[in-house]
N, C-alpha and C positions, 0 to 999 in steps of 0.2 A: 208358488213358483211363478217366475216372471220370464217371459219368452221374448224373442226378437222375431218379428215378422220379416218377410222378404220384400215388402213393398212400403214406400213412403209416398204421401200425397202432398203436393203443393198446388194451391189454387190461385189463379189470377183471373179476374173478370169472368169471361165465358170459357176459359181454358183450364183443364185439369191435367197436371203432369205427374206421371207416376215414375218413380225411380225403381227399376227392377234390379234387384241385387244379383246380377250376373257379373255386376261390376268388378369448391367447394369452398372452398375457403373464400375470404373476402376478395371482391373483384372491384375494378375501377368503376365509378359511377357512370351512367349514361349522360353525356353532355347534351346541351341544347343543339350543338352542331350535329349530333347524331340524328335528332329529330328533323333537322333540315336536310339530311342526306348528304352532308359534305365530308364525312369521315368514313363511316362504316357502310358496307354494302347492305347490311340488314339493320333495320331499326328495332328489331325484336330480339335478336340472338344475344344471349348472355355469355360472355367469355367463361371458359371452363376454369381457368386458374389465373391467379395474379398475386402480386405481393400485397401484404397488409397496407391499408390506407394510412396508417399512422404507427408510430412506435408504441410498444405495449403500454407505457405509462402516459400517453398523450390522449387528449380528447379530440375527437373529430368534430369540426365546427359545422353547424347548419345555421345559415343566416336567413331569417325570414325577412324578405324584402321585395323589391320590385324587379320585373324582367319584361321581356317581350317575346312573342311567338308569331311566326308567320302562318296564320290560319288561312288567309284569303290571298289571292294573287294580286300583284301590283296592278293598278296604281294605288289600291287601298293600302293604308299604313299597316304596319305590324300591330298586333293586338297587345295592349298593355295588360300584364298579368301580375299576380303576386306569386313568388316562387322561393324555393329554398336554394340558395347559392345560384340564383338566376335560372334555375332549371325546372321544367315541368315535364313529367314527374320529377320530384326532387332526387338528389343523389341516391343511387341504389346502395343500400347497406346490406352487406352479406357477410355472414359469420359461420364458423363451424359450431356445431352443437357443443356446449360447454364453454364457449368463449364469452368474454365480458364485452358488453356494449357500453361504450363511453362516448356520449354525445353532448356537446355544449351548444345549446340553443341561444343564438343572438337575435334579438328582436329589433329590427330597424323600421318596423311599421309604426303607424300612429295609433294603433290599437293594442291592448294587451293580448297575449297569445300563450300557447303552451304546446307540448307534443304529447299526444296520446298514442300509445303503441298498440294499435288496434288488433285484438286477438291474442296478444301475449298474456299469459297467466303470470302477470308481473307482481313484484312486491308493491304494496299499496302506495308507498310514497313516490314511486316512479311511474305510476299509471298515467300521470299527466292531465288530470281533470281539474282545470282551474276552478277554484272555489270549493273544492271537495277534498282532493288529495294533495293539493299544493296551492300556493298563492299564484295568481296569474303573473306571467312575466311582463313587466311594464315596458312601454316604448323606451328603447335605449338600454334595457336590462338584459340579463342572461340567466340561464339555469343549466345546471349540469345533471344529466341523466346517466345513471351508472347501474347496470343490472346484468345478470346472466339469465338469458331466456331458458326456462326449464324444458321447452319443447322445440324440436325442429319443426320447420314448416314455413308457409307463405303468410306473411303479415304485412301490415302497412302502417304508416304514421301520418298524422294530420293534427291540426289544432283542436283543442277541446275547451274553449272558454265561452260561456254564454254571456251575451247573445251574439257573439262575433263568429262562431264556428261556421254558420251558413255562408257568410260572405267570404271568410278567409279560405275555406275549402273550395267554395265556388269560383274563386279567382285563381285557383291553381296551387294552393298550399297543401300538397300531399306527396308522399313518396312510398317506396316499397322496402320492406325489411325481409330478407330471406335468411333463415337458419338452416343450413344444410344437414341432411341426414348423415349418419356415419358411413353408409354405403349407398350413395345415390344410384338410381336405376340407370341402365345404359340407354342413351339416346343420341341421335346424330345432331339434333339441334335442341337447345334449351331456350325457350322463347318466353319472354315476359310480355303480357298483353294487358295493358291498363286501359280500361274503357271509361269514357267520360262523355258528357254532353255539355255544350256551351250555349248560352243565350247571348247573342250579339245584336247590337243595334245596326242601323243602316250604314254606319261608318266602319263596321268591323270591330267595334270595341265592345267589351263586356257590358251588357245592359245593367243599369243601376239596380241595386237591391232595395226594393221598396219595403217599408216597415210592415205593410200588410201582406206582403208576398211570402207565404210560408213554403209552398211547393214550387220548385223551379225546374222546369224541363226545357232544355235548349234544343234548337233545331240542328245545330252542328254536332255531329258525332265524331269522336276521335279515338284512335288507338295510339297510345304513347304520345299523345298531343299532336298527332298527325291526322288530318282529315281522312275519312274513310272513302273508298276502300284502300287498305294497305296490301300490297302485293309482295309475296315471297316466292322465289323459285328455288327448287331443291331437286336433288337426284331422285329418280323413282325408288319407291320402297323405303324412303327415309323415315326414320322414327322420330317423332316430335314429342317433346314435353312442353305443354302449354301451361303457363302459370297465369291464370286469368283473375283480374281484380276489377270489380265494379266500383269506381271512384265517383260515380255520379251522386249528386245531392239527393235526388228524389226518384229517378227513373228505375223501375223494376225492369231489368233487361232479361228477356227470354231469348236465348240464343239457340240456334239449330246448326248441326254439323251435316254437311252435304258432301258426299264423295269419300268420306272417311268414317271410321267407327271410333268414337271417343270412349276411352276407358277411364273412369274416375278413380283416382288413387288417394285423394285427400280433399276434404271440404273444410273451409275456414281454418286451414293450417293443421288440421288433425288427420292422421291416416285413417283410412277405412278399408274394409275388404273390397277389392276392386270390383266395380260393376259398370255395366253399360246402361246409360239412361234410355228409357223408353222413348221411341220416336227420335232418338239422337238429339234430344232437346233438354236444356238445362235452364232453370230460372235463377237469376242472380239479383238479389235485392241489393240496395246500397251497402257497400262494405263487404259483400260476400267474396270469397276466394275459392277457386277450384284448381286443383292440380290434375291435369288430363294428359294421357298418353294416347297417341294415335300413329298409325302407319299410313304413309301416302300410297296412292295407287302404284302398281308395279310397272305401268307403261309410261314411256316418255310422252309428253304432250297432254297429259291428263290434267284435269282441273278439280279442285275441291274448294270448299269455302266454309267460313263461319258467318252465319247470317243472323241479324237481329230481326226477330219476328215482330211485325207491326201490330199495335193495338189500335185498331181503327185507322191504320196508316199502312203504306206499302212496306213490305219487308226490305231491309237494306243489308247489303254485304259489308261486313266489317273487315274480314281478312280473306284474301284470295290466295290459295296455295296452288302453285303450278309445278309440274315435273319436267325436267329436261336433263339430258346427258345420260351417262351410264347408270344402270341400275345398281344399287348398293347390294352387297351380299346379304342373305337373310340373317336376321337377328333371332335370338331365342325368344320364346313367348314372354309377354309382359306379365309380371307377378305383382302381388300386393305388397305394399309397404308393411314392415313389421308394426304390430300394435304398439301404441304408446304405453309403456309399462307404468307410467306415473298416474294413469287414469284408472278409475275403478272398473272392474269387469262387470259389476252389477251395482245397482242402486237399490237399497232396501226401501221400496216405496211404502210398505206397510208402516214403517217407522218415520216417514217423512213429515216435515212441517208443511202443511198444505195451506196455500194462500191464493186469493184471487187478486188479480190486477185488472181493474175495470177501466177501459179506455172509452171516454165519451167526448162528444163535442160540447163545448161551452156555448150555451144558447141563451142570449146572444153573446158573442165574444166580448171580452172586456177591452173596449177600445181605449180606455185610459192608460193601459199599460203599453210600453214600447219594447218589443213588438206586441200587438194585441194578443191577449190570451184566448186561444180558440179551442183548447183541449183541456180535459181533466183526467187525472189519474186517481182512482178511488175517491172521486168527488172533489178533489182539490186541484185548482189551477194555480201554478206557481211559475213565476218568470225566471226562476233559477232553481237551484237545488234547495228544497225546503229544509227548515231547521231540524225536523225530526225524521228518522228513517221510516221507510215503509214497514220494515220488520228488522229484528235483531235475533241472531241465532249463535249458538256456540259452535266453535270450530269442529268440523266433522259431522255436522248435522245434515242429513239428506233433506232436500227442499223440493217440493212440487209447486210450480207456479201455473195457475190458470190465467192465460191472457185472454180476457173477455173484450172483444172488439164490438162496441155498440155504435160505431161510426159507419159512414157510407163509403169509407176508403180502406184499401188494404193498409195495414200497419205492420211495420217490422220492428220488433222490440229486442233490444240488445242488452245482455247482462255482462258487466265488466268483471275481469279477474277470474272467470270460471268458464267452463264449456258445458253444454247442455245436451241431454238426450230428449229428442222430441218424442212424446208419448203418443200411442195410437188413440184414435178417437173413441174406439168401442171396447177396448180392453186395457189390460195393464202392461202390454208389451211396449217396446220402444224401438225406434229406428236404428239401423246398424251403422250409424255415423254420428259424430259430434258436431254441434253448431255453437256459435257464440251469439246468434240472433235467430229469432223465430218470426217467420212470415205468418200474419194472422189475417185471413180474408175478411172482407167487410161483413159485419153481422155474425161472425163466427167466433168460436172459442178454441184455442190451442193450448195443450198442456205440455210442459217441459219439466224435466227433473235434473238436479245436479247435487253434488256433495259440496257443501259450503266449507271448503278446506283451506281457504286463503284469507287470513285475517285482515281486517281493515274496513274502510268505508268504500263501498262499491256502487258505481252508477248503474241504474236501470233507465234506459231512455229509448226513444224512437230513433232508428238509424237514419230516417229522413231528417237531415240536419236542420231544416227550417222549422220543423215541428218541435224541436227540443225546447227552444226559448219561448215557444207559444204554449207551453204547459206540459209537454210530454217528457219530463225529466224528473227523476227521483233517485233514491239511493237506499241501500240496505247495509247492515253492519254485521260483520263476523267477528266475534270476540274470542 
């Protein structure tokens, strides 16, 4: 018998965070003008309804090219970025569950690129991993992505071609994909919160991406490409749905809620039984997504906030929430999303294929490679996806992976095409939520299980984009 505990543990540096299980249609994309505050009163609120972005048989075009953002005040110049259709984040893509996604990627950069649909349990040929599931899209080229997402949820898209993913994502190439539930929960405001950090030079431009720079943490923090703090004012007792995405290259963002009680409804795009995080604190590794519901204070003039906890640095407020005006009438209690019927209710761990994935530092790094190879997976350092898979299993096989971190840094390992159950450290139970990536503290081992039910070649890589091309990228095969 395998059971589910009521607690999950995530560790970062000197902090341990416990999650205590007490826990529509397409819309117009957010334009760059929104982020500059010239059109909408709120830079966060998602419109509830709109007309489809294109006719049913047409592809929506995403052009990977150049743009500019106003991060810093004049007289400094706008910051040159790379963007989809000139926007950072790129156009919001929103669909009903069961709808077909049809996107044509146009590449006007001078580097090859692709679109990975982060978190979508996609068909293999549409996963968008250059060099593994498709040929990279060359400068001046295009590629058509066409698929029906099997799950509702919060996902995002970004390039996935080594060794260029670090620079392309770091310069602003990413956006959000939302697949709406059949019956979305009632909320007064539906807010998209895309977190990122930017490393700028003294002229306010994005600092160069050095070949030896794997980890990149910038001093400028943004919400939806606006410098923090972003301030929102709403009626007292308003109910908010926050869709939070960590789009940062390397930074593990530990965020705390003050003045409101967050209730987690979904993690990495998959619904979970609603719970309240211990100490109102949530860790978001790069690429992580959380759907959160919270009610603002009942009194006018109240303040609440979402704060980034500092790691050897001061805490910083990301989002300020203020109340003003008349109190809204009470809403019924928040309830959990329905379980995803397409995911297994249990994983037969006793029948699982058990494998170790050992993460080590290459000592010394292979400086002859560009970028230098600084990491090894199971003893192999590769500048791209190696020719042979880590393992191959037949479709339907349960798999247990032990992520063994023998490095001095936290690693976050992501598995494409599937979602994982994080196993307990001391027994055979698993956490009551699904993830597409696992945070592995330095010097520790974490176990995760999944059913390999999606055929194809699937990437396993570090979510810290700069580490992928430095050795932390591999793949497995489901036949």
